[in-house]
C-alpha positions in Angstrom: -31.9 -228.8 -179.4 -34.5 -228.9 -176.2 -37.5 -231.2 -176.1 -40.0 -231.3 -173.0 -42.9 -233.2 -172.1 -45.7 -231.9 -170.0 -48.4 -234.0 -168.8 -52.2 -233.2 -169.5 -54.5 -233.4 -166.7 -57.8 -234.6 -164.7 -59.5 -232.6 -162.0 -61.7 -234.2 -159.3 -62.9 -231.5 -157.2 -62.7 -227.9 -156.6 -62.8 -226.5 -160.1 -64.1 -223.0 -160.2 -62.4 -222.1 -156.3 -59.0 -221.4 -158.0 -60.6 -218.6 -159.8 -59.0 -215.4 -158.4 -62.4 -213.5 -158.2 -63.3 -216.5 -155.6 -60.2 -217.4 -153.5 -59.2 -213.8 -153.0 -62.5 -212.7 -151.6 -63.9 -216.0 -150.1 -61.3 -217.5 -148.1 -59.0 -219.3 -150.5 -59.8 -222.2 -153.0 -59.0 -225.8 -153.2 -58.8 -228.5 -156.0 -57.7 -232.1 -156.0 -56.4 -233.1 -159.5 -54.1 -235.5 -161.0 -51.5 -235.5 -164.1 -52.6 -238.3 -166.6 -50.4 -240.2 -169.2 -51.2 -237.9 -171.9 -48.7 -235.1 -172.9 -47.9 -231.9 -174.6 -44.2 -232.0 -176.1 -42.2 -228.8 -177.2 -39.0 -228.8 -179.0 -36.9 -225.8 -179.3 -34.1 -225.2 -181.4 -31.7 -222.8 -182.5 -32.4 -221.3 -186.0 -29.7 -220.3 -188.5 -30.7 -216.7 -189.1 -32.6 -214.4 -186.5 -36.1 -215.1 -187.5 -38.9 -217.2 -185.8 -40.5 -220.2 -187.2 -43.6 -221.6 -184.7 -45.0 -224.9 -186.0 -48.3 -225.8 -184.4 -51.8 -226.3 -185.9 -50.6 -223.4 -188.1 -47.1 -222.5 -189.2 -45.9 -219.0 -188.5 -42.3 -217.7 -190.0 -41.8 -214.1 -188.7 -38.8 -211.6 -188.6 -39.4 -210.7 -184.8 -40.9 -211.4 -181.6 -43.9 -208.9 -181.8 -45.5 -210.5 -185.1 -45.8 -213.8 -183.6 -49.7 -214.7 -183.7 -49.2 -217.5 -180.8 -50.0 -215.5 -177.8 -48.4 -218.4 -175.3 -45.2 -218.7 -177.5 -45.0 -214.9 -177.7 -45.3 -214.5 -174.0 -42.9 -217.1 -172.9 -40.1 -216.4 -175.4 -40.4 -212.9 -174.2 -40.4 -213.8 -170.4 -37.5 -216.0 -170.7 -35.8 -213.9 -172.9 -35.3 -215.8 -175.9 -36.6 -213.2 -178.4 -35.1 -214.2 -181.8 -33.3 -217.2 -184.1 -35.5 -220.1 -182.6 -37.6 -222.7 -184.2 -40.8 -223.8 -181.7 -42.5 -227.0 -182.6 -45.5 -228.0 -180.2 -47.1 -231.6 -180.7 -50.4 -232.9 -178.1 -51.6 -236.1 -177.8 -55.1 -234.8 -177.4 -56.7 -232.5 -179.7 -55.3 -229.0 -178.1 -58.3 -227.1 -177.6 -61.5 -227.4 -176.3 -60.9 -231.0 -174.5 -61.0 -229.8 -171.1 -57.8 -231.3 -170.2 -56.0 -228.2 -169.7 -53.8 -228.4 -172.4 -53.1 -224.4 -172.8 -51.6 -224.7 -169.3 -49.5 -227.7 -170.3 -48.4 -226.2 -173.2 -47.3 -222.8 -171.2 -45.6 -224.9 -168.8 -43.4 -227.0 -171.1 -42.8 -223.9 -173.1 -41.1 -222.2 -170.1 -39.5 -225.2 -169.0 -38.2 -225.7 -172.4 -37.0 -222.0 -173.1 -35.5 -221.7 -169.7 -33.3 -224.8 -170.5 -32.3 -223.5 -174.0 -30.7 -220.4 -171.8 -29.2 -223.2 -169.8 -31.4 -222.2 -166.6 -33.0 -224.7 -164.4 -36.7 -223.6 -163.0 -38.1 -226.0 -160.0 -42.3 -226.8 -160.6 -43.2 -223.9 -158.5 -41.7 -221.3 -160.5 -42.8 -222.6 -164.0 -46.5 -222.6 -162.3 -46.3 -219.4 -161.2 -44.9 -217.9 -164.4 -47.2 -219.7 -166.6 -50.3 -218.3 -164.3 -48.6 -214.7 -164.8 -48.6 -215.3 -168.7 -52.1 -216.8 -168.9 -54.0 -214.5 -166.4 -51.9 -211.3 -166.2 -50.3 -211.1 -169.6 -52.7 -212.2 -171.9 -55.7 -211.1 -169.4 -57.3 -214.7 -169.8 -60.2 -215.7 -167.5 -59.3 -218.7 -166.0 -57.8 -220.7 -162.7 -54.7 -221.6 -161.6 -55.0 -225.3 -161.1 -54.3 -226.4 -164.4 -50.5 -224.7 -164.3 -49.5 -226.3 -161.3 -50.4 -229.8 -161.6 -49.0 -229.7 -165.0 -45.6 -228.6 -163.5 -45.5 -231.0 -160.5 -47.4 -234.2 -161.8 -49.4 -236.8 -159.7 -52.1 -236.6 -157.7 -52.3 -233.4 -155.7 -54.5 -231.2 -153.6 -54.0 -227.5 -153.9 -54.8 -224.8 -151.8 -55.0 -221.3 -153.5 -54.5 -218.4 -150.9 -56.3 -215.0 -150.9 -52.6 -213.7 -151.2 -52.2 -215.5 -154.3 -49.5 -218.0 -153.1 -50.2 -221.8 -153.6 -49.8 -224.6 -151.3 -49.6 -228.1 -153.4 -49.8 -231.3 -151.0 -49.1 -234.7 -152.6 -51.4 -237.6 -152.2 -49.2 -240.4 -151.8 -50.2 -243.5 -153.4 -47.6 -246.3 -154.4 -47.1 -247.6 -157.9 -49.4 -250.6 -157.3 -52.4 -248.0 -156.0 -51.9 -245.5 -158.6 -52.5 -248.4 -161.0 -55.2 -249.9 -159.3 -56.9 -246.6 -159.1 -56.3 -245.7 -162.9 -58.0 -248.8 -163.5 -61.4 -247.2 -162.5 -60.7 -244.1 -164.9 -62.2 -243.9 -168.6 -62.4 -240.6 -170.6 -64.8 -240.7 -173.4 -64.7 -238.2 -176.1 -68.0 -236.4 -176.8 -67.2 -234.9 -180.3 -68.5 -231.3 -178.9 -66.0 -228.8 -178.6 -65.8 -225.2 -176.9 -64.1 -222.0 -175.9 -63.4 -222.8 -172.1 -63.1 -218.5 -171.8 -66.7 -217.9 -172.7 -67.9 -220.2 -169.8 -65.2 -219.1 -167.2 -66.3 -215.4 -168.1 -69.9 -216.2 -167.6 -68.9 -218.1 -164.4 -66.4 -215.3 -163.0 -69.2 -212.9 -163.4 -71.2 -214.8 -161.2 -68.9 -215.8 -158.5 -70.7 -213.6 -155.7 -74.4 -214.9 -156.7 -72.6 -218.8 -156.7 -70.6 -218.3 -153.4 -72.5 -221.1 -151.4 -71.9 -223.3 -154.3 -68.4 -222.8 -154.8 -67.9 -223.4 -150.7 -69.4 -226.4 -150.9 -67.1 -227.4 -154.2 -64.1 -226.0 -151.9 -65.0 -228.8 -149.4 -65.3 -231.3 -152.1 -61.8 -230.9 -152.7 -60.9 -231.9 -149.5 -63.2 -235.0 -148.9 -61.6 -236.0 -152.4 -58.2 -236.0 -150.6 -59.5 -237.8 -147.6 -61.0 -240.4 -149.7 -57.8 -241.0 -151.8 -55.8 -241.2 -148.6 -58.5 -243.9 -147.3 -58.0 -245.7 -150.8 -61.8 -245.5 -151.2 -62.5 -245.4 -154.7 -65.9 -245.6 -155.0 -66.1 -242.5 -152.4 -64.0 -240.7 -154.9 -66.6 -241.5 -157.6 -69.7 -240.5 -155.8 -67.9 -237.1 -154.2 -67.6 -236.5 -158.5 -71.3 -237.0 -158.7 -72.0 -234.6 -155.9 -69.4 -232.0 -157.6 -71.0 -232.4 -160.9 -74.6 -231.6 -159.8 -72.8 -228.6 -157.9 -70.8 -227.5 -161.0 -74.1 -227.5 -163.5 -75.6 -224.6 -161.8 -72.6 -222.3 -162.0 -73.4 -221.0 -165.3 -75.0 -221.5 -168.3 -73.2 -223.9 -170.9 -71.5 -226.0 -168.5 -73.9 -228.7 -169.6 -76.6 -229.6 -171.7 -79.2 -232.2 -172.9 -76.5 -234.3 -175.1 -74.2 -234.1 -172.1 -77.0 -235.0 -169.3 -77.8 -237.8 -171.7 -74.0 -239.0 -171.8 -74.0 -238.8 -167.9 -77.2 -240.6 -167.2 -76.3 -243.4 -169.6 -73.1 -244.1 -167.7 -74.4 -243.9 -164.4 -76.7 -246.4 -165.8 -73.9 -248.7 -166.7 -72.4 -248.7 -163.1 -70.5 -245.6 -163.0 -70.2 -244.2 -159.3 -69.7 -240.6 -160.8 -68.2 -238.2 -163.3 -67.9 -234.9 -165.0 -67.5 -232.9 -167.9 -63.8 -232.2 -167.8 -62.5 -228.6 -167.4 -64.7 -225.8 -167.8 -67.5 -228.0 -169.3 -69.7 -227.4 -172.4 -67.6 -230.3 -174.4 -64.5 -232.2 -174.8 -63.9 -235.3 -172.2 -66.5 -236.8 -170.2 -64.5 -238.4 -166.9 -66.2 -241.3 -165.6 -65.1 -242.9 -162.4 -66.8 -246.7 -162.3 -65.8 -250.5 -161.0 -62.8 -251.5 -163.0 -64.9 -254.6 -164.2 -67.6 -251.9 -165.6 -65.6 -250.4 -167.9 -66.7 -252.6 -171.1 -70.7 -252.1 -170.2 -70.2 -248.4 -169.7 -68.0 -248.3 -173.0 -71.1 -249.8 -174.8 -73.3 -247.6 -173.0 -71.7 -244.5 -174.3 -70.8 -245.9 -177.9 -70.0 -244.7 -180.6 -67.9 -242.3 -178.2 -64.6 -243.3 -178.0 -63.2 -244.5 -174.5 -59.5 -243.3 -173.6 -58.0 -245.5 -170.7 -56.0 -242.8 -168.7 -53.3 -243.8 -166.3 -52.2 -241.0 -163.4 -48.4 -240.5 -163.9 -46.1 -239.4 -161.0 -44.1 -236.8 -163.2 -44.7 -233.3 -164.0 -43.0 -231.2 -167.0 -39.8 -232.7 -167.7 -36.6 -232.3 -170.0 -36.9 -235.4 -172.0 -33.5 -234.4 -174.5 -30.8 -232.0 -174.9 -28.6 -231.9 -177.8 -27.2 -230.1 -180.9 
């Protein structure tokens, strides 16, 4: 039996520039993001017979790999060469779809980590991230970027560069444990109760890459500025840059925001938030807010009845928690 734990993520700036339609054509993309202390757990265990059992929000019990309906599980098994006699369970701390916290990519990275470990093979974070991208983007033909897979694999607070030749440079942003905890005190997530399919929003954004070129170039620059604000330990600057990015992001495609989300954001700002954004592609899920630590109660009151979810940046990426029989 193998159990892996893989973090979810929040992205501060540059989202959208990690789409191949942008970084391949316009000089590369850049994203600053962080892994958080909310996780996807994957358990894999040998099955006595040759069948396959997959337990998630549904239960699949099939005789052969081709019959597995969960695309991420099927393709991860195929890629790792574990094709039968297997039981897979997945458990997420946060609802697994439509939250904007990168759960699908965390699941893919965690699956690969678990399945390779099941075979007695250890992969480094870059290999896990790259293979997860191949599964989601190439094998399953998804319209999505690369940032989620990389931050899930590496963990911590990082600046990523997505190069036109499809290589990725990852740079850790060094914070001490005390500094990481200090900044985490300025973070809140609020669940809007709105769910959406990121794929549809990203498809619309992808189709407008050329028209959005100047905006996306500006958003790429914000990723670099956010990195620099973290290096200066200027938490307020991180929040104000996030605010700039949200104003740019809202213009990329329809569906990213709506009157209800705009209202949530305005209430957070009026209660003292420095900045924020809808996590992920937009349209719903979690509202990320960066604020003075002493204002979290006032912001939570202003956004009631939405539930506040305090989060911490975690230094660890996908890891193997347990190996046993």
